[in-house]
A tleap script that builds the chain and sets N, CA, C and O, in Angstrom:
source leaprc.protein.ff14SB
mol = sequence {
  NMET PHE ASN ASP ILE GLN THR ILE TRP ASP
  HIE SER GLU ARG VAL LYS ASP VAL MET LEU
  TYR ILE ARG ASN HIE ILE GLN GLU PRO LEU
  HIE ARG ASP ILE LEU ALA GLU VAL ALA GLY
  PHE SER VAL PRO HIE PHE HIE ARG VAL PHE
  THR THR GLN VAL GLY GLU SER ALA ILE SER
  TYR ILE ARG ARG LEU ARG MET GLU ARG ALA
  ALA ARG LYS LEU ARG MET GLY ALA VAL ASP
  ILE THR GLU VAL ALA ARG ALA ALA GLY TYR
  GLU SER HIE ALA ALA PHE SER LYS ALA PHE
  LYS GLN GLN PHE GLY LEU SER PRO SER GLU
  PHE ARG GLN LEU GLY CYS SER ALA ALA THR
  GLN LEU LEU ARG LYS CGLY
}
set mol.1.N position { 16.052 48.976 45.144 }
set mol.1.CA position { 15.490 50.297 45.392 }
set mol.1.C position { 14.553 50.713 44.261 }
set mol.1.O position { 13.464 51.231 44.506 }
set mol.2.N position { 14.987 50.481 43.018 }
set mol.2.CA position { 14.137 50.826 41.881 }
set mol.2.C position { 12.825 50.056 41.929 }
set mol.2.O position { 11.765 50.608 41.633 }
set mol.3.N position { 12.896 48.761 42.307 }
set mol.3.CA position { 11.684 47.955 42.396 }
set mol.3.C position { 10.731 48.507 43.440 }
set mol.3.O position { 9.517 48.474 43.239 }
set mol.4.N position { 11.258 49.021 44.565 }
set mol.4.CA position { 10.411 49.615 45.598 }
set mol.4.C position { 9.693 50.850 45.068 }
set mol.4.O position { 8.499 51.029 45.310 }
set mol.5.N position { 10.409 51.694 44.352 }
set mol.5.CA position { 9.813 52.895 43.780 }
set mol.5.C position { 8.764 52.508 42.745 }
set mol.5.O position { 7.684 53.097 42.699 }
set mol.6.N position { 9.080 51.516 41.914 }
set mol.6.CA position { 8.136 51.043 40.903 }
set mol.6.C position { 6.872 50.486 41.563 }
set mol.6.O position { 5.763 50.738 41.091 }
set mol.7.N position { 7.034 49.738 42.640 }
set mol.7.CA position { 5.887 49.170 43.355 }
set mol.7.C position { 5.017 50.269 43.945 }
set mol.7.O position { 3.791 50.214 43.839 }
set mol.8.N position { 5.632 51.255 44.560 }
set mol.8.CA position { 4.878 52.376 45.141 }
set mol.8.C position { 4.115 53.111 44.051 }
set mol.8.O position { 2.940 53.437 44.223 }
set mol.9.N position { 4.778 53.372 42.929 }
set mol.9.CA position { 4.114 54.053 41.811 }
set mol.9.C position { 2.956 53.215 41.286 }
set mol.9.O position { 1.872 53.740 41.031 }
set mol.10.N position { 3.182 51.911 41.123 }
set mol.10.CA position { 2.137 51.008 40.631 }
set mol.10.C position { 0.943 50.992 41.583 }
set mol.10.O position { -0.205 51.059 41.143 }
set mol.11.N position { 1.207 50.906 42.872 }
set mol.11.CA position { 0.126 50.926 43.861 }
set mol.11.C position { -0.646 52.238 43.789 }
set mol.11.O position { -1.876 52.250 43.855 }
set mol.12.N position { 0.077 53.327 43.656 }
set mol.12.CA position { -0.553 54.638 43.576 }
set mol.12.C position { -1.476 54.725 42.361 }
set mol.12.O position { -2.593 55.231 42.467 }
set mol.13.N position { -1.024 54.245 41.234 }
set mol.13.CA position { -1.836 54.275 40.017 }
set mol.13.C position { -3.069 53.395 40.152 }
set mol.13.O position { -4.154 53.767 39.704 }
set mol.14.N position { -2.909 52.246 40.760 }
set mol.14.CA position { -4.053 51.347 40.944 }
set mol.14.C position { -5.082 51.959 41.897 }
set mol.14.O position { -6.287 51.842 41.673 }
set mol.15.N position { -4.608 52.602 42.946 }
set mol.15.CA position { -5.522 53.251 43.891 }
set mol.15.C position { -6.245 54.405 43.193 }
set mol.15.O position { -7.438 54.611 43.417 }
set mol.16.N position { -5.543 55.149 42.359 }
set mol.16.CA position { -6.202 56.221 41.586 }
set mol.16.C position { -7.305 55.650 40.701 }
set mol.16.O position { -8.376 56.244 40.579 }
set mol.17.N position { -7.045 54.501 40.085 }
set mol.17.CA position { -8.061 53.846 39.256 }
set mol.17.C position { -9.292 53.476 40.094 }
set mol.17.O position { -10.429 53.647 39.653 }
set mol.18.N position { -9.052 52.973 41.293 }
set mol.18.CA position { -10.159 52.596 42.181 }
set mol.18.C position { -10.933 53.837 42.618 }
set mol.18.O position { -12.163 53.818 42.660 }
set mol.19.N position { -10.231 54.897 42.939 }
set mol.19.CA position { -10.902 56.133 43.352 }
set mol.19.C position { -11.769 56.681 42.223 }
set mol.19.O position { -12.874 57.162 42.472 }
set mol.20.N position { -11.291 56.615 41.006 }
set mol.20.CA position { -12.079 57.038 39.848 }
set mol.20.C position { -13.297 56.125 39.684 }
set mol.20.O position { -14.404 56.595 39.425 }
set mol.21.N position { -13.082 54.841 39.836 }
set mol.21.CA position { -14.196 53.883 39.743 }
set mol.21.C position { -15.252 54.208 40.803 }
set mol.21.O position { -16.447 54.224 40.506 }
set mol.22.N position { -14.819 54.464 42.023 }
set mol.22.CA position { -15.749 54.805 43.099 }
set mol.22.C position { -16.549 56.045 42.728 }
set mol.22.O position { -17.775 56.047 42.843 }
set mol.23.N position { -15.884 57.078 42.294 }
set mol.23.CA position { -16.581 58.328 41.933 }
set mol.23.C position { -17.580 58.104 40.800 }
set mol.23.O position { -18.658 58.698 40.800 }
set mol.24.N position { -17.235 57.261 39.844 }
set mol.24.CA position { -18.124 56.996 38.713 }
set mol.24.C position { -19.276 56.048 39.057 }
set mol.24.O position { -20.254 55.966 38.313 }
set mol.25.N position { -19.166 55.336 40.175 }
set mol.25.CA position { -20.176 54.352 40.563 }
set mol.25.C position { -20.700 54.602 41.981 }
set mol.25.O position { -21.170 53.676 42.642 }
set mol.26.N position { -20.622 55.833 42.438 }
set mol.26.CA position { -20.966 56.162 43.826 }
set mol.26.C position { -22.422 55.832 44.153 }
set mol.26.O position { -22.749 55.601 45.317 }
set mol.27.N position { -23.295 55.806 43.158 }
set mol.27.CA position { -24.715 55.500 43.369 }
set mol.27.C position { -24.960 54.003 43.547 }
set mol.27.O position { -26.028 53.598 44.005 }
set mol.28.N position { -23.988 53.194 43.192 }
set mol.28.CA position { -24.150 51.740 43.210 }
set mol.28.C position { -23.574 51.159 44.494 }
set mol.28.O position { -22.766 51.804 45.163 }
set mol.29.N position { -23.989 49.936 44.841 }
set mol.29.CA position { -23.315 49.258 45.959 }
set mol.29.C position { -21.848 49.027 45.576 }
set mol.29.O position { -21.553 48.541 44.484 }
set mol.30.N position { -20.962 49.368 46.457 }
set mol.30.CA position { -19.527 49.222 46.190 }
set mol.30.C position { -18.926 48.273 47.230 }
set mol.30.O position { -18.676 48.655 48.374 }
set mol.31.N position { -18.706 47.049 46.811 }
set mol.31.CA position { -18.183 46.032 47.717 }
set mol.31.C position { -16.670 45.920 47.565 }
set mol.31.O position { -16.114 46.152 46.492 }
set mol.32.N position { -16.033 45.566 48.647 }
set mol.32.CA position { -14.570 45.530 48.639 }
set mol.32.C position { -14.007 44.525 47.649 }
set mol.32.O position { -12.921 44.740 47.111 }
set mol.33.N position { -14.722 43.427 47.393 }
set mol.33.CA position { -14.200 42.463 46.423 }
set mol.33.C position { -14.198 43.035 45.006 }
set mol.33.O position { -13.304 42.734 44.215 }
set mol.34.N position { -15.193 43.855 44.686 }
set mol.34.CA position { -15.223 44.516 43.375 }
set mol.34.C position { -14.092 45.537 43.278 }
set mol.34.O position { -13.404 45.618 42.261 }
set mol.35.N position { -13.906 46.312 44.344 }
set mol.35.CA position { -12.846 47.326 44.338 }
set mol.35.C position { -11.468 46.672 44.268 }
set mol.35.O position { -10.576 47.169 43.580 }
set mol.36.N position { -11.297 45.574 44.969 }
set mol.36.CA position { -10.019 44.847 44.910 }
set mol.36.C position { -9.768 44.333 43.493 }
set mol.36.O position { -8.636 44.345 43.008 }
set mol.37.N position { -10.830 43.884 42.843 }
set mol.37.CA position { -10.702 43.406 41.459 }
set mol.37.C position { -10.309 44.548 40.525 }
set mol.37.O position { -9.475 44.366 39.638 }
set mol.38.N position { -10.907 45.722 40.719 }
set mol.38.CA position { -10.546 46.890 39.900 }
set mol.38.C position { -9.058 47.193 40.068 }
set mol.38.O position { -8.375 47.539 39.104 }
set mol.39.N position { -8.566 47.062 41.291 }
set mol.39.CA position { -7.146 47.331 41.564 }
set mol.39.C position { -6.236 46.190 41.123 }
set mol.39.O position { -5.036 46.386 40.932 }
set mol.40.N position { -6.806 45.006 40.962 }
set mol.40.CA position { -5.988 43.846 40.612 }
set mol.40.C position { -5.268 43.266 41.810 }
set mol.40.O position { -4.190 42.688 41.672 }
set mol.41.N position { -5.858 43.416 42.988 }
set mol.41.CA position { -5.279 42.926 44.232 }
set mol.41.C position { -6.227 41.944 44.904 }
set mol.41.O position { -7.418 41.898 44.596 }
set mol.42.N position { -5.684 41.162 45.822 }
set mol.42.CA position { -6.544 40.382 46.714 }
set mol.42.C position { -7.231 41.372 47.649 }
set mol.42.O position { -6.771 42.504 47.797 }
set mol.43.N position { -8.321 40.957 48.276 }
set mol.43.CA position { -9.051 41.862 49.171 }
set mol.43.C position { -8.166 42.346 50.328 }
set mol.43.O position { -8.130 43.550 50.586 }
set mol.44.N position { -7.452 41.460 51.035 }
set mol.44.CA position { -6.619 41.973 52.139 }
set mol.44.C position { -5.510 42.925 51.671 }
set mol.44.O position { -5.223 43.924 52.329 }
set mol.45.N position { -4.890 42.604 50.524 }
set mol.45.CA position { -3.820 43.473 50.014 }
set mol.45.C position { -4.399 44.821 49.577 }
set mol.45.O position { -3.808 45.871 49.826 }
set mol.46.N position { -5.563 44.775 48.923 }
set mol.46.CA position { -6.223 46.008 48.525 }
set mol.46.C position { -6.487 46.882 49.739 }
set mol.46.O position { -6.208 48.081 49.712 }
set mol.47.N position { -7.020 46.299 50.802 }
set mol.47.CA position { -7.325 47.073 52.012 }
set mol.47.C position { -6.065 47.749 52.554 }
set mol.47.O position { -6.090 48.934 52.889 }
set mol.48.N position { -4.970 47.004 52.640 }
set mol.48.CA position { -3.708 47.576 53.154 }
set mol.48.C position { -3.201 48.701 52.255 }
set mol.48.O position { -2.839 49.774 52.737 }
set mol.49.N position { -3.177 48.450 50.958 }
set mol.49.CA position { -2.627 49.443 50.021 }
set mol.49.C position { -3.509 50.689 49.994 }
set mol.49.O position { -2.995 51.805 50.070 }
set mol.50.N position { -4.817 50.518 49.887 }
set mol.50.CA position { -5.711 51.667 49.823 }
set mol.50.C position { -5.593 52.509 51.085 }
set mol.50.O position { -5.472 53.732 51.012 }
set mol.51.N position { -5.628 51.862 52.228 }
set mol.51.CA position { -5.547 52.586 53.501 }
set mol.51.C position { -4.218 53.332 53.617 }
set mol.51.O position { -4.183 54.467 54.093 }
set mol.52.N position { -3.141 52.707 53.192 }
set mol.52.CA position { -1.827 53.349 53.237 }
set mol.52.C position { -1.776 54.550 52.289 }
set mol.52.O position { -1.282 55.614 52.664 }
set mol.53.N position { -2.277 54.387 51.080 }
set mol.53.CA position { -2.203 55.441 50.068 }
set mol.53.C position { -3.134 56.613 50.369 }
set mol.53.O position { -2.765 57.768 50.158 }
set mol.54.N position { -4.347 56.320 50.864 }
set mol.54.CA position { -5.380 57.345 51.006 }
set mol.54.C position { -5.469 57.894 52.431 }
set mol.54.O position { -5.888 59.033 52.639 }
set mol.55.N position { -5.077 57.085 53.400 }
set mol.55.CA position { -5.149 57.537 54.790 }
set mol.55.C position { -6.453 57.173 55.474 }
set mol.55.O position { -6.675 57.538 56.629 }
set mol.56.N position { -7.317 56.456 54.770 }
set mol.56.CA position { -8.567 55.943 55.327 }
set mol.56.C position { -8.944 54.704 54.530 }
set mol.56.O position { -8.502 54.529 53.394 }
set mol.57.N position { -9.754 53.855 55.122 }
set mol.57.CA position { -10.169 52.648 54.413 }
set mol.57.C position { -11.082 53.005 53.244 }
set mol.57.O position { -11.626 54.107 53.182 }
set mol.58.N position { -11.241 52.074 52.333 }
set mol.58.CA position { -12.127 52.300 51.190 }
set mol.58.C position { -13.560 52.539 51.660 }
set mol.58.O position { -14.264 53.377 51.098 }
set mol.59.N position { -13.988 51.816 52.674 }
set mol.59.CA position { -15.352 51.984 53.196 }
set mol.59.C position { -15.517 53.390 53.768 }
set mol.59.O position { -16.529 54.042 53.508 }
set mol.60.N position { -14.556 53.861 54.530 }
set mol.60.CA position { -14.620 55.218 55.085 }
set mol.60.C position { -14.591 56.262 53.980 }
set mol.60.O position { -15.305 57.263 54.048 }
set mol.61.N position { -13.774 56.032 52.969 }
set mol.61.CA position { -13.681 56.950 51.839 }
set mol.61.C position { -15.029 57.055 51.122 }
set mol.61.O position { -15.497 58.155 50.826 }
set mol.62.N position { -15.648 55.907 50.847 }
set mol.62.CA position { -16.949 55.880 50.174 }
set mol.62.C position { -17.999 56.571 51.029 }
set mol.62.O position { -18.785 57.370 50.520 }
set mol.63.N position { -18.019 56.274 52.315 }
set mol.63.CA position { -18.994 56.887 53.220 }
set mol.63.C position { -18.830 58.410 53.228 }
set mol.63.O position { -19.816 59.146 53.183 }
set mol.64.N position { -17.579 58.875 53.285 }
set mol.64.CA position { -17.321 60.312 53.305 }
set mol.64.C position { -17.782 60.972 52.003 }
set mol.64.O position { -18.415 62.028 52.032 }
set mol.65.N position { -17.466 60.353 50.865 }
set mol.65.CA position { -17.901 60.919 49.580 }
set mol.65.C position { -19.422 60.988 49.500 }
set mol.65.O position { -19.984 61.978 49.033 }
set mol.66.N position { -20.076 59.940 49.955 }
set mol.66.CA position { -21.540 59.933 49.917 }
set mol.66.C position { -22.123 60.992 50.843 }
set mol.66.O position { -23.121 61.629 50.505 }
set mol.67.N position { -21.515 61.182 51.998 }
set mol.67.CA position { -21.997 62.212 52.931 }
set mol.67.C position { -21.774 63.612 52.358 }
set mol.67.O position { -22.644 64.475 52.473 }
set mol.68.N position { -20.628 63.837 51.750 }
set mol.68.CA position { -20.357 65.141 51.140 }
set mol.68.C position { -21.340 65.410 50.000 }
set mol.68.O position { -21.812 66.534 49.829 }
set mol.69.N position { -21.639 64.388 49.237 }
set mol.69.CA position { -22.614 64.517 48.151 }
set mol.69.C position { -23.998 64.826 48.715 }
set mol.69.O position { -24.715 65.674 48.184 }
set mol.70.N position { -24.369 64.136 49.788 }
set mol.70.CA position { -25.659 64.378 50.434 }
set mol.70.C position { -25.728 65.807 50.969 }
set mol.70.O position { -26.756 66.474 50.847 }
set mol.71.N position { -24.637 66.267 51.559 }
set mol.71.CA position { -24.608 67.630 52.098 }
set mol.71.C position { -24.785 68.653 50.981 }
set mol.71.O position { -25.488 69.649 51.155 }
set mol.72.N position { -24.150 68.412 49.838 }
set mol.72.CA position { -24.321 69.331 48.703 }
set mol.72.C position { -25.772 69.327 48.215 }
set mol.72.O position { -26.304 70.374 47.846 }
set mol.73.N position { -26.411 68.158 48.211 }
set mol.73.CA position { -27.821 68.089 47.816 }
set mol.73.C position { -28.687 68.891 48.791 }
set mol.73.O position { -29.606 69.598 48.379 }
set mol.74.N position { -28.389 68.775 50.062 }
set mol.74.CA position { -29.151 69.539 51.058 }
set mol.74.C position { -28.968 71.034 50.844 }
set mol.74.O position { -29.927 71.799 50.947 }
set mol.75.N position { -27.754 71.450 50.550 }
set mol.75.CA position { -27.486 72.874 50.308 }
set mol.75.C position { -28.176 73.372 49.046 }
set mol.75.O position { -28.546 74.542 48.954 }
set mol.76.N position { -28.349 72.482 48.076 }
set mol.76.CA position { -28.989 72.887 46.824 }
set mol.76.C position { -30.508 72.859 46.931 }
set mol.76.O position { -31.209 73.124 45.954 }
set mol.77.N position { -31.012 72.541 48.110 }
set mol.77.CA position { -32.449 72.633 48.329 }
set mol.77.C position { -33.224 71.344 48.229 }
set mol.77.O position { -34.445 71.378 48.070 }
set mol.78.N position { -32.551 70.195 48.319 }
set mol.78.CA position { -33.291 68.927 48.328 }
set mol.78.C position { -34.282 68.957 49.484 }
set mol.78.O position { -33.898 69.184 50.632 }
set mol.79.N position { -35.531 68.732 49.186 }
set mol.79.CA position { -36.590 68.894 50.171 }
set mol.79.C position { -36.723 67.676 51.074 }
set mol.79.O position { -36.883 67.819 52.286 }
set mol.80.N position { -36.659 66.507 50.510 }
set mol.80.CA position { -36.920 65.292 51.266 }
set mol.80.C position { -35.611 64.675 51.759 }
set mol.80.O position { -34.844 64.109 50.980 }
set mol.81.N position { -35.373 64.791 53.053 }
set mol.81.CA position { -34.142 64.254 53.630 }
set mol.81.C position { -34.101 62.737 53.494 }
set mol.81.O position { -33.020 62.161 53.365 }
set mol.82.N position { -35.256 62.083 53.519 }
set mol.82.CA position { -35.283 60.628 53.363 }
set mol.82.C position { -34.766 60.218 51.990 }
set mol.82.O position { -34.059 59.217 51.873 }
set mol.83.N position { -35.104 60.973 50.953 }
set mol.83.CA position { -34.581 60.687 49.607 }
set mol.83.C position { -33.071 60.899 49.559 }
set mol.83.O position { -32.349 60.112 48.947 }
set mol.84.N position { -32.597 61.954 50.201 }
set mol.84.CA position { -31.154 62.210 50.269 }
set mol.84.C position { -30.476 61.071 51.026 }
set mol.84.O position { -29.399 60.615 50.641 }
set mol.85.N position { -31.111 60.617 52.101 }
set mol.85.CA position { -30.565 59.508 52.897 }
set mol.85.C position { -30.448 58.242 52.053 }
set mol.85.O position { -29.418 57.569 52.081 }
set mol.86.N position { -31.483 57.922 51.317 }
set mol.86.CA position { -31.449 56.710 50.478 }
set mol.86.C position { -30.393 56.810 49.389 }
set mol.86.O position { -29.716 55.829 49.083 }
set mol.87.N position { -30.252 57.990 48.805 }
set mol.87.CA position { -29.225 58.192 47.775 }
set mol.87.C position { -27.822 58.037 48.357 }
set mol.87.O position { -26.881 57.695 47.642 }
set mol.88.N position { -27.689 58.291 49.657 }
set mol.88.CA position { -26.390 58.139 50.325 }
set mol.88.C position { -26.182 56.713 50.840 }
set mol.88.O position { -25.135 56.399 51.407 }
set mol.89.N position { -27.186 55.853 50.640 }
set mol.89.CA position { -27.029 54.450 51.026 }
set mol.89.C position { -27.624 54.093 52.370 }
set mol.89.O position { -27.313 53.035 52.917 }
set mol.90.N position { -28.471 54.946 52.916 }
set mol.90.CA position { -29.091 54.698 54.219 }
set mol.90.C position { -30.550 54.342 54.037 }
set mol.90.O position { -31.250 54.934 53.215 }
set mol.91.N position { -31.001 53.374 54.808 }
set mol.91.CA position { -32.377 52.906 54.716 }
set mol.91.C position { -33.358 53.819 55.439 }
set mol.91.O position { -34.540 53.862 55.098 }
set mol.92.N position { -32.870 54.544 56.431 }
set mol.92.CA position { -33.791 55.370 57.209 }
set mol.92.C position { -33.242 56.774 57.420 }
set mol.92.O position { -32.035 57.011 57.375 }
set mol.93.N position { -34.164 57.686 57.650 }
set mol.93.CA position { -33.825 59.068 57.978 }
set mol.93.C position { -32.987 59.102 59.256 }
set mol.93.O position { -32.017 59.855 59.342 }
set mol.94.N position { -33.357 58.294 60.243 }
set mol.94.CA position { -32.665 58.293 61.539 }
set mol.94.C position { -31.203 57.843 61.405 }
set mol.94.O position { -30.300 58.466 61.963 }
set mol.95.N position { -30.988 56.770 60.670 }
set mol.95.CA position { -29.613 56.279 60.484 }
set mol.95.C position { -28.768 57.307 59.741 }
set mol.95.O position { -27.612 57.545 60.092 }
set mol.96.N position { -29.351 57.907 58.718 }
set mol.96.CA position { -28.645 58.936 57.961 }
set mol.96.C position { -28.322 60.137 58.849 }
set mol.96.O position { -27.202 60.646 58.834 }
set mol.97.N position { -29.300 60.580 59.614 }
set mol.97.CA position { -29.092 61.753 60.480 }
set mol.97.C position { -27.976 61.511 61.485 }
set mol.97.O position { -27.162 62.397 61.744 }
set mol.98.N position { -27.939 60.313 62.047 }
set mol.98.CA position { -26.885 59.968 63.009 }
set mol.98.C position { -25.512 59.991 62.336 }
set mol.98.O position { -24.563 60.565 62.870 }
set mol.99.N position { -25.412 59.368 61.168 }
set mol.99.CA position { -24.135 59.333 60.439 }
set mol.99.C position { -23.733 60.735 59.978 }
set mol.99.O position { -22.555 61.093 60.023 }
set mol.100.N position { -24.703 61.519 59.539 }
set mol.100.CA position { -24.434 62.876 59.085 }
set mol.100.C position { -23.875 63.713 60.235 }
set mol.100.O position { -22.908 64.455 60.066 }
set mol.101.N position { -24.500 63.580 61.404 }
set mol.101.CA position { -24.041 64.339 62.566 }
set mol.101.C position { -22.632 63.900 62.979 }
set mol.101.O position { -21.820 64.734 63.379 }
set mol.102.N position { -22.341 62.613 62.888 }
set mol.102.CA position { -20.987 62.133 63.183 }
set mol.102.C position { -19.977 62.726 62.215 }
set mol.102.O position { -18.864 63.076 62.609 }
set mol.103.N position { -20.358 62.839 60.965 }
set mol.103.CA position { -19.452 63.358 59.939 }
set mol.103.C position { -19.228 64.862 60.057 }
set mol.103.O position { -18.093 65.331 59.975 }
set mol.104.N position { -20.315 65.620 60.251 }
set mol.104.CA position { -20.234 67.077 60.168 }
set mol.104.C position { -20.484 67.809 61.486 }
set mol.104.O position { -20.258 69.016 61.569 }
set mol.105.N position { -20.945 67.099 62.515 }
set mol.105.CA position { -21.202 67.742 63.796 }
set mol.105.C position { -22.534 68.467 63.865 }
set mol.105.O position { -22.825 69.140 64.855 }
set mol.106.N position { -23.344 68.338 62.827 }
set mol.106.CA position { -24.659 68.965 62.756 }
set mol.106.C position { -25.649 67.967 62.174 }
set mol.106.O position { -25.267 67.059 61.435 }
set mol.107.N position { -26.921 68.139 62.510 }
set mol.107.CA position { -27.953 67.332 61.871 }
set mol.107.C position { -28.131 67.838 60.436 }
set mol.107.O position { -27.718 68.955 60.125 }
set mol.108.N position { -28.739 67.034 59.561 }
set mol.108.CA position { -29.008 67.519 58.204 }
set mol.108.C position { -29.820 68.815 58.201 }
set mol.108.O position { -29.552 69.711 57.401 }
set mol.109.N position { -30.793 68.918 59.073 }
set mol.109.CA position { -31.619 70.137 59.137 }
set mol.109.C position { -30.791 71.336 59.570 }
set mol.109.O position { -30.942 72.426 59.016 }
set mol.110.N position { -29.916 71.148 60.554 }
set mol.110.CA position { -29.048 72.244 61.000 }
set mol.110.C position { -28.081 72.656 59.897 }
set mol.110.O position { -27.821 73.841 59.690 }
set mol.111.N position { -27.556 71.658 59.192 }
set mol.111.CA position { -26.626 71.932 58.098 }
set mol.111.C position { -27.317 72.759 57.013 }
set mol.111.O position { -26.735 73.691 56.460 }
set mol.112.N position { -28.550 72.405 56.724 }
set mol.112.CA position { -29.310 73.105 55.693 }
set mol.112.C position { -29.488 74.582 56.028 }
set mol.112.O position { -29.609 75.414 55.129 }
set mol.113.N position { -29.504 74.910 57.322 }
set mol.113.CA position { -29.715 76.290 57.763 }
set mol.113.C position { -28.450 77.143 57.686 }
set mol.113.O position { -28.521 78.367 57.794 }
set mol.114.N position { -27.291 76.503 57.499 }
set mol.114.CA position { -26.032 77.254 57.438 }
set mol.114.C position { -25.995 78.166 56.218 }
set mol.114.O position { -26.612 77.886 55.191 }
set mol.115.N position { -25.268 79.246 56.356 }
set mol.115.CA position { -24.994 80.090 55.203 }
set mol.115.C position { -24.058 79.361 54.254 }
set mol.115.O position { -23.435 78.364 54.617 }
set mol.116.N position { -23.971 79.860 53.067 }
set mol.116.CA position { -23.173 79.209 52.018 }
set mol.116.C position { -21.706 79.048 52.413 }
set mol.116.O position { -21.136 77.970 52.242 }
set mol.117.N position { -21.095 80.099 52.937 }
set mol.117.CA position { -19.667 80.024 53.269 }
set mol.117.C position { -19.420 79.072 54.436 }
set mol.117.O position { -18.426 78.345 54.434 }
set mol.118.N position { -20.307 79.065 55.431 }
set mol.118.CA position { -20.141 78.152 56.567 }
set mol.118.C position { -20.293 76.705 56.120 }
set mol.118.O position { -19.546 75.837 56.571 }
set mol.119.N position { -21.248 76.435 55.242 }
set mol.119.CA position { -21.453 75.082 54.736 }
set mol.119.C position { -20.251 74.633 53.907 }
set mol.119.O position { -19.788 73.499 54.034 }
set mol.120.N position { -19.755 75.525 53.067 }
set mol.120.CA position { -18.594 75.189 52.237 }
set mol.120.C position { -17.374 74.893 53.109 }
set mol.120.O position { -16.630 73.947 52.849 }
set mol.121.N position { -17.180 75.699 54.129 }
set mol.121.CA position { -16.057 75.474 55.043 }
set mol.121.C position { -16.186 74.134 55.749 }
set mol.121.O position { -15.195 73.420 55.905 }
set mol.122.N position { -17.376 73.786 56.172 }
set mol.122.CA position { -17.606 72.519 56.848 }
set mol.122.C position { -17.363 71.355 55.896 }
set mol.122.O position { -16.802 70.338 56.302 }
set mol.123.N position { -17.768 71.483 54.658 }
set mol.123.CA position { -17.525 70.430 53.671 }
set mol.123.C position { -16.033 70.245 53.406 }
set mol.123.O position { -15.579 69.120 53.192 }
set mol.124.N position { -15.282 71.312 53.417 }
set mol.124.CA position { -13.828 71.201 53.187 }
set mol.124.C position { -13.133 70.479 54.324 }
set mol.124.O position { -12.133 69.795 54.109 }
set mol.125.N position { -13.655 70.626 55.535 }
set mol.125.CA position { -13.083 69.922 56.686 }
set mol.125.C position { -13.413 68.438 56.654 }
set mol.125.O position { -12.619 67.597 57.075 }
set mol.126.N position { -14.627 68.132 56.134 }
set mol.126.CA position { -15.132 66.768 56.142 }
set mol.126.C position { -14.259 65.823 55.413 }
set mol.126.O position { -14.564 64.633 55.339 }
savepdb mol mol.pdb
quit
C-alpha cells in the first residue's frame, strides 16, 4: 500500500515537472519524446500517466494552453491574427480560426469583440 501511494506521489511530481516545462517552453515545438524524457518515463507510460493525472493528453493540454494564450493576445489588442496563429503553432489563419472556434465556440474576430468579463468567463471554461 505504501508503495502505491509513493508511486502516485512520484507520478504526480513528475507530471508537475512536465507541466512546468511545457509552460516554460510553450513557444517551442513540444514533442512527446522530449516530454517523456523530462518525466523520466517511456513515451507510452508518459502518455498514460499524464492523461490519468491531468485528465487530458499532453497534446490536448499544450493545444489548450496555446489557445488560451492566443485568446489573451487577441484581448490585449494583437492586430494580426496570422501572427497570433503562428505563435500558437498554426501555419495558417484558416487552421487557427477553425481550432479556435472548436476550443471557444467563437471565431477569433468574434472573441475579440467580447467584453472583458465575457472573454474572461469564456477563458475560464476553456
